[in-house]
C-alpha positions in Angstrom: 127.3 124.5 119.2 124.8 127.1 120.3 124.0 127.8 116.7 123.1 124.2 116.1 120.8 124.2 119.1 119.2 127.4 117.9 118.5 125.9 114.5 117.1 122.8 116.0 114.7 124.8 118.2 113.5 126.9 115.3 112.9 123.8 113.1 111.2 122.0 116.0 108.8 124.9 116.6 107.7 125.1 113.0 104.6 123.1 112.2 103.6 122.4 108.6 99.9 121.7 108.3 98.6 119.8 105.4 95.1 118.5 105.5 94.0 115.0 104.7 92.4 115.9 101.4 95.6 117.2 100.0 97.6 114.2 101.2 95.1 111.8 99.8 95.2 113.6 96.4 99.0 113.7 96.5 99.3 109.9 97.1 96.7 109.3 94.4 98.8 111.4 92.0 101.9 109.5 92.9 100.2 106.2 92.2 99.2 107.6 88.7 102.9 108.5 88.1 104.2 105.1 89.2 101.6 103.3 87.1 103.1 104.9 84.0 106.5 103.3 84.8 105.2 99.8 85.4 106.1 97.1 82.8 104.7 93.9 84.5 107.8 92.0 83.4 108.3 90.2 86.8 111.6 92.0 87.4 112.7 92.9 90.9 112.5 96.6 90.1 109.0 96.3 88.6 107.8 94.3 91.6 109.1 97.0 93.8 107.3 99.6 91.8 104.1 97.6 91.9 104.4 97.5 95.7 105.1 101.2 95.7 102.0 101.8 93.6 99.9 99.8 96.0 101.4 101.5 99.0 100.6 104.9 97.6 97.0 103.7 97.0 96.9 102.5 100.7 98.2 105.9 101.9 95.8 107.8 99.8 92.9 105.6 101.2 94.2 106.2 104.7 94.2 109.9 104.4 90.9 109.9 102.6 89.4 107.8 105.5 90.8 110.4 107.9 89.1 113.1 105.8 85.8 111.3 105.9 86.1 110.5 109.6 86.5 114.3 110.4 82.7 114.6 109.5 81.9 112.0 112.2 84.4 112.7 115.0 82.1 111.7 117.8 81.2 108.3 116.4 84.7 107.0 115.9 87.1 106.0 118.8 90.8 105.0 118.4 90.4 105.6 114.6 94.0 106.8 114.2 95.5 103.5 115.3 93.9 101.5 112.5 95.3 100.6 109.1 93.6 101.7 105.9 91.4 98.6 105.6 90.1 98.7 109.1 89.5 102.5 109.0 87.1 101.8 106.0 85.6 99.0 107.9 84.8 101.3 110.8 83.4 103.9 108.4 81.2 101.3 106.8 79.4 101.1 110.2 78.1 104.6 109.8 74.6 104.3 108.4 74.7 107.5 106.3 77.7 106.3 104.2 77.6 102.6 104.6 75.9 101.9 101.3 78.8 103.4 99.4 81.6 101.8 101.4 80.3 98.2 102.0 80.7 97.1 98.4 84.2 98.4 98.2 85.5 96.6 101.3 83.8 93.4 100.2 85.5 90.5 98.4 85.1 92.1 94.9 85.7 95.7 96.1 88.7 97.7 95.1 89.9 98.2 98.7 90.0 94.4 99.2 91.8 94.0 95.9 94.8 96.0 97.1 95.6 93.3 99.6 95.1 90.6 96.9 97.4 92.4 94.4 100.0 92.7 97.1 99.8 89.0 97.9 100.2 88.3 94.2 103.5 90.2 94.2 104.8 88.7 97.5 103.7 85.2 96.9 106.3 82.8 95.6 105.2 80.5 92.9 104.9 76.9 93.9 105.8 74.5 91.1 104.0 71.6 92.9 100.6 73.3 92.5 98.5 72.7 89.4 96.5 75.9 90.0 98.3 79.0 88.9 98.1 82.3 90.8 96.6 85.3 89.1 99.1 87.9 88.1 98.8 91.7 88.2 98.5 93.6 85.0 98.1 97.1 83.8 94.3 96.7 83.2 93.7 95.6 86.8 95.7 98.5 88.2 94.0 101.0 85.9 90.6 99.6 87.0 91.6 99.9 90.6 92.4 103.6 90.2 89.3 104.2 88.2 87.1 102.6 90.9 88.9 104.6 93.6 88.4 107.9 91.8 84.7 107.2 91.3 84.4 106.1 95.0 86.2 109.2 96.2 84.2 111.6 94.0 80.9 110.0 95.1 81.7 110.1 98.8 83.0 113.7 98.7 80.0 114.9 96.9 77.7 113.2 99.3 79.5 114.6 102.4 79.7 118.1 100.9 75.9 118.1 100.2 74.9 116.9 103.7 
């Protein structure tokens, strides 16, 4: 029993430190890997993989927002309690980076599209409606990742130069 307690104390005292940039990149890489497996065949497994893909995008955006916020620590309060969308909304209030972020959290921005794509998966089809819902496809998900990579590169370059 003493041996178990000792192991627990040793593990408890170890701290693994990984910065936000690495975590953001890791989740982005995971989303690329998951995208390769998607078939968009409306199967349960594929829907789960689509949700996993979108969740990885959200996590990547969350850690990227944390990375960006580290440049503006004094301006942001209670930032860690927000989800990915509201973190970016808060960051869009900072005048030096707002012009880059505002378009992406808007109705046609890729950050807003993540929630739309999620609702497409979770929404049950209603046979009584004449209007059909838009479905997710490989082109949309690839475009989402492309926009995200461009956004991330632009914002990182701007922050590194300032």
